[in-house]
N, C-alpha and C positions, 0 to 999 in steps of 0.2 A: 716179484717175478721168479725170483733165483731159487734153486733145489740146492746150490753151493752152500757148504759149511761158512759163515762168516759174523764178524760182531758188529751191528750197526751202531752200539752206545760206547764201545768200550775203547781205549787206546792200547795195545799189547807192546810193553817192550820185554819180548818172553826170554826168560832167565835172569831179567834185571828189573826192572821196574813197571808198575802199572798205573797208569792215569788215566782218570774219568775223563771222557768228553764231556758229558755234563760242568764241570767247573774248571772248563778250557784254561785260561790264563793262569788259574791256581794252579793247576796240573803241571803245566810247563816249569813255572818256577819251582815246585815241589822236584820235579823232575832235573833241575839243575840249570836252566835257560835263564837270561837275564844279562849280566853286565856284557859288556863288549870284551873285559879283558878278565876273560875268568881265571880263576885260582887254579892249581894244579889239582884240587881237590874236586872240582866241579866236572860234573862232563860235561861234553859237548853236545848238544841234543842235534838229533838229526831228522825230519819228520818225513816220513813218505806215506805213500798211499797205495792199497793191492791186497790182494786177496794172499792168505796165507802163504801159498806157495810162492808167490812174487816177495813176498817182503823178507822171507827166511834168504833170498840174494842177498838184500840190502844186509840183513844182520851177519851174513858172513864175511862181506867186505870191512863191517865195521870190527867184528873179530882178527881176524886178519891185520887190519889197523892199529888195534887196539896191543894185540902182541909185538909190535915194533914199537910203540908211541904209546907206553904205558903211564905217561905223567900227568895228561888229559883223555880221560875214556871219552869214547864215544857210544851213543846210544840211541838206537833207535828207535822213535815213537814210530808205531804203524797204525795208519787210520783204514779201516775196510773200506769203506764207500768214499769215492772221489768227491762228494760234497760234502760230506762230515769234513774232510781233510781241508778243501778250502774255507767252510766256517770256521773251524780251529784256529786257520792261522789267520782269518780275518780276525777273530776275537783276541787272539794273543798277541795279535800288534796293537790292536787297541787299547789292550790292559798295559802294554810295554813288556811283555813277557815271552815276546818271540822265540823260535828255534833258533840259532846260530846259522844253519841251515836246514833249508827245505827243497824236496823235488817237486817241479812242476811241470807241466806241459807247456809247450809253446804258445797254443792258440790259449792259455790262460793268465801268462805271466804281466800281457802290456798293464793292466790294472794295478799289480804290485808296483811296476817301475812309476806308475804315473800318482802314488801316493806316497814314493818315498821309502816304498819297503825290501827294495832291491837295490845291494852295493855292487857296481860294478865289478866283473870279478876278471876280466883280462890285464889290467896291468898286475894284479897280487900273483896270479896264476904265471906270468912272463915273469916275475921275478924269481918263479920258481921252476923255471925252466921248461914250463909246457908252450911247444909250438905248433900253434893252430893249424898250421899247413900239412902237420901229420892226422890232421883228422877229415871226416867229410864234409863237404863246405856246406848243405843241404840247412844240415843240425844247425851248424854255427852260424850263417846267414839269418837264421829265423830268429835266435836269440840275440843278436846284434841289433840295439837300437841308439838312434843319437850318435852313430860312430863309434857305440863302445861295447863289447860285449857284455852284455848283463847276466849271464849265466850260463854252466858248462854243461855242455849237450851231452849227456852219459850214452844216448843211444840214437841211432839214424834209421830206426824200423819206417817201413812202407806197409803199406796194405796189400797184402795176398788173397789167396783162396785156399783157406785148409781144407782138405777132400779127405773123404775116408775112404781108402784103397781098398779094403776089403768089399762094399759096395760097387764099388767103379769096377771089379774084377767080377762080383757077382751079374753085372748086368752089362757086362761086357764093352764098358766104355773106356778107350784109350786116355791115356793121363798125358796132355798135353805139355812137356814142359818146356817145351822151345816157344811157347805164345800161343794163344789162341784169341781167335775173334766172341764178339757179342753172342753173334748166332751159332757158333758152336757152341759156347756156354749155355745159353739158351737149350740149345737141344741135347746136351749133357743133363739138365736141368729135369727135363722133359723125362728122358730114360731114365733119371734115377728115382723117380717119384712112385711108387708103388706100395700097393699093400696100405702100412703106417708108415711110410717112410716118404719126406721131403726130401725135393731135391737141393735147395738149395735155401739160404735167408739173407737177404740185403736189408738192415736197416733202415728203418726211413728216416734218414741224418743226412745235414749237409756234409758231413765227411765221407759219404758211402756216393751220395750224385757227386760230388766234387769230380773225382777221377774220372768219370764216364764223361760229363759235361765236356772235362778239359781234353778228352779223348778225339772228342768232337773236334773242337775247335771253339768250344762254348767256355764262357764264364758263369760264375756263381755271382759274382760282384761286380759293378760297373766299372771299375778302377781296380785293380789285385792291391795298387800302392796306396791308394788313398780313396776306400768306397765311401761312398755315400749312401749303399741300397742294393737289394738284390737284385738278381738279373734271371731268377728262376722260367718268367715268362718268355725271355726273347727265343724264337723260336729254336736255337741250335741246341739251347739246355734244354727246353721243354722237351725236344725231341728224346734228350737222353731219360729223362725225367720218364716220361708216358713210356718208354721201354722197360723201363726199372717197375714202373706201376702194373704193367701187364704181367710181367712174372707173376703178383699175387691175383691178380685181377681175371686174367685171360688165362696164363698157362695154369693157374693152382699149382705152383710146385714149391711155394714156401707155406709155413705153417700159418695155421691163423692165429687171431688177437687172442682167444680164447686157448688156444693151445700155449701159446707162448704165457699165457698169466700162469697157467699150472704148470707151467716147466721152460725154463728160458733156453734162449737157442744153444748156448755152448751145450748145456747139460744134457740137451735133445741131439747132439753132435754126438758129444762123448757115449750115450746111450744106443746110438746108431739108429736115432728116427729122424735123422739130418745127414744126407751126403756130402753139403759142402755149405761152408759160412766163411764171409769175409769178415777179416780179423789181422792186427797188427801182431807182433812177434809177444806182445802180453799173454795171448791165449797160450803160448807154449808151457810153459811149466805146467798149468793144469793139465792141460791136455798129456802128458806124459805121468801125471799120475795116475793115471787110469789103463793099466797094464795091457786090457786088453782091447784096447783101439787102437787102431791100425790107421797112421795119417801121414799126411804128407802135405808141401804145401806147392800150389801150382801160379805162375804170375797173375796178373790182373786180365780180364779178356778187354780187347781193345773194339770199341768204336771205330777208332779211326787212328790215329796215332796210339801208340804203348803208353801210357802214364799210371802214377801212381800218386799218391800221396803221404808226404809227410807226417808220421808218429813218432814225435821226439819229447824226452822230458830232459829236465836240466836240474840239477842242483844248483840252488840261489844263496847268495847270503844276506842274511838281514843286516847286517851292519860289518865293514872292515875288518874281521877277526880275523889273526895271523891263524892262530890254532886250528879254523873253519877252512879256511884258505890251503893249507897243509892237506886238511882233510881231503877237500874234493879234487886235490892236483893228485892225490894215492889212487881214489876213488874212480879217477877218470883217467889213470895212467895205465902202463901195461899189466901192471899186479891185479889192480883193480876190477880192470875192463875184462881181465882173463877170467875171473871168478863169475863176475856177470855171465859172463859169455857160456860158461862150464854151467850155469845154474838154467839157462834157456830162456832167461827174462827177457834179455836184450839183444838187439842189433848195435856191436858196438860202436860208438862214433870215434873209436881210433882206431885206423886203415888197419894198421900193422896186425891187431886182434882178431879184426873181422875178418881179414883172410887168412888166417890162421886155423890151424885144425883147433883148436879150443872152440872155436863157432863152425867153423865148417867141417864138421864130423859125422861124414855118413852113416855111422853107425848108430846113431841116437836120432829118432825123430823130431823133426823129421828129415829124409835122410837128402834133401834138397835144398837146404840152407843158402844156397847160392841164389835164388830165387830174390831173396830179401838184398842182395848184395846188386845183383842183374838192376832192380826195381830203381836205385838211385840213379840211375843214367835220364831217365824219366821223371825224376821226383820234382812234385809241388808241394806248394804250403799254401793253405788258406791266408787272408790278410790277419797280421797281429795287429788287432786294435781293441781297447779298454773294453767295450763291452759286447766283446764276441761269443763269452759264455752266454749271455744272455740271447743272441742272436740264434744260437745253436739251439737252446731249448726250445725258442718259438719255432724256430722251422722244424723241427723236431715233432712239436704240436699239429702244425698243419699238414707236414708230410705223412704222419701217422694220418691222419684222417684222409687223406690222398690212397693210401695203401689200403685201409680196412674200412670206410665208411662207405656202405653198399647204395647211401642214397646220392652220394656226390660220385654219378660216374658219367656225366656226359662232359663235354670239352667247354662249355660253359661254365660248369660248376668247378671245374678246374682251375677256369679263369678267375672266379670268385673267389675260391681256396686262397689262390697263389696272389691276389689284387690284396687280398684283407692282410696276408702274413708280410707284404711288401709295407701296404702302410704302418703296421704295426712294429715291423724292425727298423721303420726308416729314420725313425728319431734318437736311435741307438747307435747310429753311424758318427 
């Protein structure tokens, strides 16, 4: 669906090594991963995922680290697609050739903990003087499991509304930086839908539905701590869901499925065909790569209480490697976090950097980056359970039907879709 340049079959270690995704474990061995006690000549492999404009930031962090610690150079293995990143991790662990460090989202790391593929990082970082009190609590809590910090969060990103400020000005729509209601958001989307421009895009997923449901006082699972099933048919959550469906079906302010097949939502936003898109900080580097795009960020619209959802990644250790722990301490310390903040990819998890000019720089879009910081006050996270990625995938399949399937328009049809989704996901909890 994307028109953005990316590589779906190769792992790029730009300026250093290239390893094929098709020979996963062998590739990582060739790149130098393997033994826990790597010698000074062996690179420390750090596997990350993202588009080139994102992964270049991790390479910048590695380059700065290597300039200070030349004895064991860090090599970044960059995988364009998240699914390929996770598949390569699974393959490399099975082959005994896992990268020493890998970056992963909190929604995806539980299965790695359960399989013994994570060496808890908390004590190792404490030995290096890392004080978790200096970091925002939401991502630290998300990566704490069984009473231990499993992986070290490098960002505290939240969900926000990216807006094309030129289109807002053209249509005479005010930019509500102080916050707005869902009805105001919906009215803005209607005014911003004209000619070949759509007002907004909200992807059909649990992580887009969740903050709206939470805002109304609803839940997406029956128990946020130990869930046994989804609760999308709960009246409160169902109300939030139907409001999002109406943006597509009733208001027709979102791109059609066919339009998104020909050009994905981010590309439509960049090319002026979309006025608003909900996303995390990860979209910022790509949007900055397009100098003709005038954009900023707004808070999530509230249906009730202001709520956002955590989008956080962390550096995980595949084994208790001192060199790897040194790199994580650097990457999530003041210097590494400053490099990441200047690159635009992350909302630093380290408070001092997030609240500094390195991140809050009004001369670089988005001018109102404080929106990300303000969202931390109402931040919530989805449950951290082993099969959550599969649950999300199934939910997206069924929510896509509700967004776009013209046959499923009656309340009874929605009931049937949600009941089938519940039946298929319940065994995964």
